[in-house]
C-alpha positions as CSV (number, residue, x, y, z in Angstrom):
1,M,49.4,277.0,48.0
2,K,49.1,273.4,48.6
3,N,50.7,270.8,46.4
4,A,52.6,273.7,44.7
5,A,56.0,275.1,44.3
6,L,57.4,278.1,42.9
7,F,60.5,277.4,40.8
8,I,62.8,280.4,39.9
9,V,64.9,279.5,37.0
10,D,68.6,281.0,36.7
11,V,67.8,284.6,38.1
12,Q,71.7,285.4,38.3
13,N,73.8,288.3,37.7
14,D,75.4,287.2,34.5
15,F,71.7,287.0,32.9
16,L,70.7,290.6,34.2
17,P,71.6,293.9,32.3
18,G,75.4,294.4,32.1
19,G,76.0,290.8,32.9
20,A,78.0,288.3,30.5
21,L,75.2,287.0,28.8
22,A,72.4,289.6,29.7
23,V,68.8,288.7,28.9
24,P,67.2,292.0,27.7
25,R,65.2,293.5,30.6
26,G,66.0,290.4,32.7
27,D,65.9,292.4,35.8
28,E,62.4,293.1,35.3
29,V,61.5,289.7,36.5
30,I,62.8,290.3,40.1
31,A,60.0,292.3,41.5
32,P,57.3,289.9,40.4
33,I,59.2,286.9,41.7
34,N,59.8,288.5,45.3
35,R,56.0,289.0,45.3
36,L,55.0,285.7,44.2
37,Q,57.2,284.1,46.8
38,E,54.7,285.1,49.5
39,K,52.1,282.7,48.0
40,F,54.1,279.5,48.2
41,E,55.1,277.4,51.1
42,L,57.9,275.7,48.8
43,V,60.2,278.0,46.8
44,L,63.1,276.4,44.7
45,A,65.5,277.7,42.3
46,S,68.2,276.7,39.8
47,K,71.6,278.2,38.9
48,D,73.8,277.6,35.9
49,W,76.9,276.5,37.6
50,H,79.3,276.0,34.8
51,P,83.2,275.0,35.2
52,A,85.6,277.6,33.7
53,T,86.0,275.3,30.6
54,T,83.0,273.6,29.0
55,K,81.8,272.9,25.5
56,H,78.8,275.2,26.3
57,F,81.1,278.2,26.0
58,E,81.4,277.1,22.3
59,K,77.8,278.3,21.9
60,W,77.7,280.9,24.5
61,P,79.8,283.6,25.9
62,P,81.5,282.4,29.4
63,H,78.8,283.1,31.9
64,C,77.7,281.9,35.5
65,I,81.1,280.2,36.3
66,R,80.7,278.7,39.6
67,G,81.8,280.7,42.6
68,T,82.0,283.9,40.6
69,Y,79.9,287.1,41.1
70,G,78.1,286.5,37.8
71,A,76.9,283.0,39.1
72,K,75.4,284.4,42.2
73,F,71.9,285.7,42.7
74,P,71.3,289.4,42.5
75,E,71.0,291.3,46.0
76,S,67.6,292.6,44.9
77,L,66.2,289.0,44.7
78,N,64.6,287.7,48.0
79,I,66.6,284.5,48.7
80,S,65.5,284.0,52.1
81,S,62.4,281.7,51.0
82,I,64.3,279.6,48.6
83,Q,64.6,276.2,50.4
84,K,66.8,274.4,47.7
85,V,69.0,275.5,44.7
86,F,69.4,273.0,41.9
87,L,72.7,273.2,40.1
88,K,73.1,272.6,36.3
89,G,75.4,272.8,33.6
90,T,78.0,271.4,36.1
91,G,80.0,269.3,33.5
92,V,82.3,270.0,30.8
93,S,79.9,268.8,28.1
94,D,76.5,269.4,29.4
95,D,74.5,272.3,28.6
96,G,72.0,272.2,31.5
97,Y,69.1,274.2,30.1
98,S,66.4,272.1,32.3
99,A,66.7,272.2,36.0
100,F,65.6,268.7,35.9
101,E,69.4,268.1,34.7
102,A,70.5,269.3,37.9
103,T,73.6,267.3,39.2
104,N,73.4,268.2,43.0
105,D,69.8,266.6,43.5
106,D,67.2,265.0,41.5
107,L,64.5,267.5,41.2
108,E,61.8,265.2,40.1
109,S,62.1,263.0,43.2
110,Y,62.5,266.0,45.4
111,L,59.2,267.3,44.3
112,K,57.2,264.1,44.2
113,I,58.5,263.2,47.6
114,R,57.0,266.5,49.0
115,G,53.8,265.9,47.1
116,I,54.1,268.6,44.8
117,S,51.9,268.2,41.7
118,K,51.9,271.9,40.7
119,L,54.9,273.7,39.5
120,Y,54.9,277.5,38.8
121,V,58.0,278.4,36.7
122,V,59.6,282.0,36.5
123,G,63.0,283.4,35.6
124,L,65.5,283.5,32.8
125,A,65.4,282.9,29.8
126,T,61.9,282.1,28.5
127,D,63.3,280.7,25.2
128,Y,66.0,278.3,26.9
129,C,66.1,277.5,30.3
130,V,62.4,278.3,31.4
131,L,61.2,276.3,28.3
132,A,63.3,273.2,28.9
133,T,62.3,273.3,32.6
134,A,58.6,273.8,32.1
135,V,58.4,271.1,29.2
136,K,60.5,268.6,31.2
137,A,58.0,269.2,34.1
138,A,55.1,268.7,32.1
139,E,56.8,265.6,30.7
140,N,57.2,264.5,34.2
141,G,53.6,264.7,35.1
142,F,53.4,268.0,36.7
143,E,50.7,270.7,36.2
144,V,52.9,273.3,35.0
145,Y,52.4,277.2,34.8
146,V,54.6,279.7,33.5
147,V,53.9,283.2,34.8
148,K,54.4,285.3,31.7
149,D,55.0,288.5,33.8
150,A,57.8,287.0,35.6
151,V,60.0,285.5,32.5
152,R,62.0,287.3,30.0
153,A,63.5,285.9,26.7
154,V,67.0,286.2,25.0
155,N,65.3,286.6,21.7
156,L,68.4,285.6,19.6
157,Q,66.0,285.6,16.5
158,P,62.9,287.8,16.4
159,G,60.0,285.8,17.7
160,D,61.9,283.3,19.9
161,E,59.9,284.1,22.8
162,D,56.5,283.6,21.1
163,K,57.8,280.3,19.7
164,A,58.9,279.3,23.2
165,F,55.4,280.1,24.6
166,E,53.8,278.0,21.8
167,K,56.0,275.1,22.4
168,M,55.1,275.1,26.0
169,K,51.5,275.0,25.3
170,Q,51.8,272.3,22.7
171,N,53.5,270.3,25.8
172,G,50.7,271.1,28.0
173,V,52.1,274.0,29.8
174,Q,49.9,276.8,31.0
175,I,50.8,280.4,30.4
176,I,49.4,282.6,33.0
177,S,49.4,286.1,34.4
178,L,50.6,287.3,37.8
179,E,47.2,288.0,38.9
180,E,46.1,284.4,37.9
181,V,48.5,282.7,40.5
């Protein structure tokens, strides 16, 4: 797809069922994401990459600690197409919800240098990192699509996923189905 990139947000072992901070049905995003990768020349991803001690763990159970099994991509995720991984939440005081907060590279510049104007966002979790990444992408002038079939929410409070989709729409993000990609 010309001028477009697929961005996979935080599909990591700790966010899958059985993980330290499991997203309900989080594993259901893997098959659609694997299928979608074939449609894009540029596939990127983000990872939570937390230090062992961080203020972030005052809000959440320890998860995705750099170098651990929980921080790795699951074996079922096709990673052969991923050309760059953006690491976020790397400091002791940053949450790193948006991939645009990555500390190993500047995502906005990376995309613009490559002529990317459309960003298709998938992954975990709809109501946190997917939301933050999609909204920030739209704020940065990208045409943003979130593929509903390839995201799942934490839903700490009932309806959090619906609220996240609504907030995305209010910020110019388009919510689409797998078939619409």
